[in-house]
C-alpha positions in Angstrom: 111.8 95.0 -45.6 111.3 91.5 -44.2 113.7 92.4 -41.3 111.6 95.5 -40.7 108.3 93.7 -40.7 109.9 90.9 -38.3 110.8 94.0 -35.6 107.7 95.5 -36.1 105.8 92.1 -35.2 107.8 91.6 -32.2 107.3 95.1 -30.7 103.7 94.7 -31.4 103.8 91.3 -29.4 105.3 92.6 -26.5 103.0 95.6 -26.5 100.3 93.2 -26.5 101.9 91.3 -23.7 102.3 94.2 -21.4 98.6 95.5 -22.1 97.2 92.2 -21.1 99.5 92.0 -18.1 98.4 95.4 -17.1 94.7 94.7 -17.6 95.2 91.3 -15.3 97.0 93.6 -12.6 94.1 96.2 -12.6 91.3 93.3 -12.4 93.0 92.0 -9.5 93.2 95.2 -7.8 89.5 95.7 -8.1 89.0 92.4 -6.7 90.9 93.1 -3.5 88.8 96.3 -3.3 85.7 94.6 -3.5 86.8 92.1 -0.9 87.7 95.0 1.5 84.1 96.5 0.7 82.2 93.3 2.0 84.4 93.5 5.3 87.4 91.3 5.0 89.5 93.0 7.7 93.2 93.2 6.6 95.3 90.6 8.6 97.4 93.5 9.8 94.4 95.3 11.4 93.4 94.4 15.0 90.0 93.2 15.4 87.5 95.6 16.9 85.0 94.9 20.0 82.5 97.6 21.1 81.3 97.2 24.5 78.4 99.1 26.0 78.4 100.0 29.8 82.0 100.1 29.7 82.8 102.6 32.7 82.4 100.2 35.5 81.8 96.8 36.7 82.0 93.9 34.3 82.1 96.2 31.5 85.3 97.7 32.4 86.7 94.4 33.2 85.8 93.1 29.6 87.4 96.3 28.3 90.8 95.9 30.0 91.0 92.2 29.3 90.1 92.4 25.7 92.4 95.3 25.4 95.2 93.1 26.7 94.6 90.3 24.4 95.1 92.6 21.4 91.6 93.6 20.5 90.9 97.5 19.5 88.2 98.1 22.1 85.5 100.9 21.7 83.8 101.3 25.1 80.8 103.3 25.7 79.6 105.3 28.7 76.5 107.7 29.6 79.2 110.4 30.9 82.4 109.5 29.3 84.1 112.7 31.2 83.8 110.7 34.4 85.0 107.4 32.8 88.4 107.7 34.0 89.4 104.2 34.7 88.1 103.3 31.1 90.2 105.9 29.6 93.6 104.8 31.5 93.1 101.7 30.1 94.0 103.3 26.7 90.9 102.4 24.9 88.5 104.6 22.6 85.6 106.0 24.5 82.4 107.3 23.1 79.3 108.8 24.6 76.1 106.5 24.4 72.8 106.3 26.2 71.0 103.2 25.2 67.8 104.7 26.2 68.1 107.6 23.9 67.4 107.3 20.3 69.2 110.6 19.3 72.4 109.2 21.4 72.5 106.0 19.5 72.1 107.6 16.2 74.9 109.8 17.1 77.3 106.9 17.8 75.8 105.2 14.7 77.1 108.4 12.8 80.7 108.6 14.2 81.3 105.0 13.4 79.9 105.2 9.9 82.2 102.7 7.7 84.0 101.0 10.6 83.8 97.4 10.7 82.9 95.9 14.3 83.8 92.0 14.9 82.4 91.9 18.2 79.3 93.8 19.9 78.8 93.2 23.5 75.7 94.6 25.0 76.9 94.8 28.6 74.9 97.8 29.9 72.0 97.2 32.2 70.3 97.9 35.5 68.9 95.9 38.6 66.1 98.3 38.8 63.1 98.6 40.7 62.3 95.6 42.8 60.2 94.7 46.0 59.6 91.5 47.8 55.7 91.8 47.5 53.4 92.5 44.5 51.2 94.9 46.3 54.3 97.1 46.8 55.5 96.9 43.2 55.3 100.2 41.0 54.8 99.0 37.5 55.5 102.3 36.0 59.2 102.1 37.2 59.6 98.8 35.5 59.5 100.7 32.2 62.7 102.2 32.5 64.2 98.6 33.5 62.9 97.1 30.1 64.1 100.2 28.3 67.8 99.6 29.6 67.9 95.8 29.5 65.9 95.0 26.6 65.3 97.7 24.0 68.4 99.6 24.7 70.3 96.5 23.3 68.0 96.2 20.5 68.6 99.8 19.5 72.4 99.5 19.7 72.2 96.3 17.4 69.9 98.1 14.9 72.0 101.1 14.8 75.3 99.0 14.2 74.3 96.4 12.0 75.8 98.2 8.8 79.4 98.1 11.1 78.7 94.3 12.0 78.2 93.4 8.4 81.3 94.9 7.4 83.1 92.2 9.4 83.4 88.4 8.5 83.2 87.6 12.4 79.9 88.8 13.1 79.5 88.4 16.9 76.6 89.7 18.9 76.9 88.8 22.5 74.3 90.3 25.0 75.0 90.2 28.9 71.8 88.6 30.6 71.6 86.5 33.7 70.4 83.2 34.6 67.3 85.0 36.1 66.2 85.6 32.7 65.6 81.7 32.1 61.8 80.9 32.3 62.5 77.5 33.1 64.5 78.2 36.4 62.3 81.2 37.6 61.8 80.7 41.3 60.0 84.1 41.6 60.9 87.4 42.8 62.3 90.6 41.0 59.7 90.2 38.4 60.7 93.5 36.3 64.4 92.3 36.0 63.8 88.9 35.4 61.1 89.7 32.8 63.6 92.2 31.2 66.2 89.8 30.8 63.7 86.9 29.5 62.6 89.9 27.0 66.5 90.2 26.0 66.8 86.8 25.6 63.8 86.4 23.3 65.0 89.4 21.2 68.4 87.8 20.7 66.8 84.3 20.1 64.8 86.2 17.2 67.8 87.9 15.5 69.7 84.6 15.6 67.2 83.4 13.6 66.9 86.1 11.2 70.4 86.7 10.5 71.7 83.2 10.6 72.0 82.8 7.0 74.2 86.0 6.8 76.9 84.4 9.3 75.9 85.9 12.4 76.2 84.8 16.0 74.0 85.9 18.4 74.3 84.7 22.0 73.3 85.8 25.3 75.4 85.1 28.5 75.4 84.7 32.3 78.1 86.3 33.9 78.1 84.5 37.4 77.2 86.0 40.5 79.6 89.1 40.4 80.5 91.5 43.2 79.3 94.9 41.6 77.3 97.8 42.7 74.2 95.5 41.6 75.2 92.8 44.4 77.2 92.6 47.3 80.5 91.3 48.5 79.2 88.0 49.3 79.1 87.3 45.5 80.9 84.4 44.0 83.1 86.2 41.3 85.2 89.6 40.8 84.4 91.4 38.0 88.1 90.4 36.5 87.4 86.5 37.1 83.9 86.5 35.2 85.4 88.8 32.6 88.5 86.2 32.0 86.0 83.5 31.6 83.6 85.4 29.6 86.5 86.4 27.1 87.0 82.6 26.7 83.6 81.9 25.8 83.2 84.9 23.2 86.7 84.3 21.7 85.8 80.8 20.9 82.2 81.2 19.5 81.7 79.9 16.1 78.5 79.5 13.6 77.4 76.4 15.7 76.8 78.4 18.9 74.3 80.9 17.3 71.3 81.3 19.2 72.6 79.7 22.4 72.1 80.8 26.1 75.6 80.2 28.1 77.0 80.8 31.2 80.6 82.2 31.9 82.0 78.6 31.5 80.2 77.9 28.3 77.6 75.5 29.9 74.2 75.8 28.4 71.1 77.5 30.2 67.6 76.2 29.8 65.5 79.0 28.3 
């Protein structure tokens, strides 16, 4: 009888030990799942960057450079079927018109549950401009603001849930030195004002989301040879993208709310 009791006691101890081990493993598994839910990207997944207006110019060069550096790249274009060069890079391409709330909502729906590490608001236009105030069509400037300022805000608002799923949380918007009020030398009233508005929006967001670990910056890409400039501009799109990538990839919490050029130098507001 005593031997039987010792045998039963030993079996019960093993069963209790096994149950305890299983409980610990289960708790550990729940902990891992919870970590994934708050956006800790698994180490075996590529970081993801979304670039608006990626079908040409600086946006296209940025898409190619980020792709070469091992990022999963999502590029947007108003007409994806015409974004041949972007598709040839081998990145994902989505339709997006940043001035159309329905188009922005559609992109948001397509990307539900997908973490975004970096958002690059690159889409922009030169817009209407004249050399004299009397010739300025102010009504036409509404579109300039809609693209250069409000468009970026729409995208940030829509994709904020995706950004919160990542621990990196970088939002970089393509501005211009011409958006600096301190360095304003006149001319291009609409363009300058739209970029100043973009700067102000990003500065506000940098304050609102600083405690959540976001990094909001605006960037000046340099004087780049694109359809908006001419062949006498200083940088090629590839050169600008290479410098911008270095700045963006090195951003940290201390850079939140800053205005940088493509070399990482601060620009006065």
